[in-house]
C-alpha positions in Angstrom: 0.1 0.0 -0.1 2.8 2.5 0.8 4.5 1.8 -2.7 1.5 2.8 -4.4 1.3 6.2 -2.9 5.0 6.6 -3.5 4.7 6.0 -7.2 1.6 8.3 -7.3 3.8 11.2 -6.4 6.4 10.6 -9.1 6.3 13.1 -11.8 4.5 12.1 -15.3 6.9 10.4 -17.6 5.3 11.3 -20.8 3.9 14.5 -22.5 0.4 13.6 -21.1 0.0 16.8 -19.2 0.8 19.1 -22.4 4.5 20.0 -20.9 7.2 20.4 -23.5 9.5 17.4 -23.7 12.9 16.9 -25.5 15.1 19.6 -27.4 12.0 22.0 -27.1 11.8 22.0 -23.2 15.7 22.3 -23.0 15.7 25.4 -25.5 12.9 27.1 -23.8 14.6 26.8 -20.3 18.0 28.1 -21.6 16.1 31.0 -23.8 16.2 33.4 -20.8 19.9 33.0 -20.2 20.7 33.3 -23.9 18.6 36.7 -23.9 20.4 38.0 -20.9 23.8 37.2 -22.5 22.8 39.1 -25.7 21.8 42.1 -23.9 24.9 42.2 -21.9 26.8 42.0 -24.9 25.4 44.8 -26.7 25.1 47.2 -23.5 28.5 46.2 -21.8 31.0 44.1 -23.6 30.8 46.0 -27.1 31.0 49.4 -26.0 33.7 48.7 -23.7 35.7 46.8 -26.5 35.1 49.8 -28.9 36.2 52.3 -26.0 39.4 50.2 -25.6 40.4 50.1 -29.1 39.9 53.9 -29.6 42.0 54.4 -26.4 44.8 52.2 -27.8 44.8 54.0 -31.2 45.0 57.4 -29.5 47.9 56.4 -27.4 49.6 54.9 -30.6 49.1 58.4 -32.2 50.5 60.5 -29.6 53.5 62.8 -30.6 55.6 65.6 -29.2 53.8 68.6 -28.4 50.5 67.2 -27.5 48.5 68.3 -24.7 47.3 65.4 -22.6 46.0 64.6 -19.3 46.9 61.6 -17.1 44.8 59.1 -15.3 46.0 60.7 -12.3 44.8 64.2 -13.5 48.0 65.7 -14.3 47.7 68.1 -17.3 50.8 68.5 -19.5 52.7 68.6 -22.7 54.4 65.6 -24.3 58.2 66.5 -24.4 59.5 63.1 -25.6 58.6 59.5 -26.1 60.8 56.7 -25.4 58.9 53.3 -26.1 56.3 52.9 -23.3 57.7 56.0 -21.2 56.6 59.4 -21.9 58.2 62.6 -20.6 55.6 65.4 -19.8 56.4 69.1 -19.2 54.1 70.4 -16.3 53.7 73.6 -14.9 54.6 77.3 -16.1 58.4 76.6 -16.6 59.7 74.1 -19.1 62.2 72.7 -16.4 59.4 70.8 -14.6 59.1 67.2 -16.4 58.0 64.1 -15.2 58.0 60.5 -16.7 55.0 58.3 -17.0 53.8 55.2 -18.6 52.2 55.6 -21.9 49.1 53.7 -20.9 48.6 56.1 -17.9 47.7 59.0 -20.5 43.9 59.1 -20.2 43.2 61.5 -23.3 44.2 64.3 -25.3 43.1 68.0 -24.3 41.4 70.3 -26.8 40.8 73.7 -26.9 42.7 75.2 -23.9 
């Protein structure tokens, strides 16, 4: 008598209740995850890759005399470029120079 009740609580094995079975059920259960990944790609990953590519191009095109700002907020003029080291003139006098890594340049200044 106890075994009859245990088998009665088992889930249906076929598609008698109208629930999707097989590949369709698996695909419909993964659809929300696929949709979330697509949304994250277009809203987060792709714009970040585009911005990183533009920043790399900007760093590759830096030349002597450019006005730049560093990621630490230092404004200066590019005095020399030696590989990955950039020498910046800062301050009013030309004798104040600092050396920074090329990757620490946040952007070019325009206008000023």
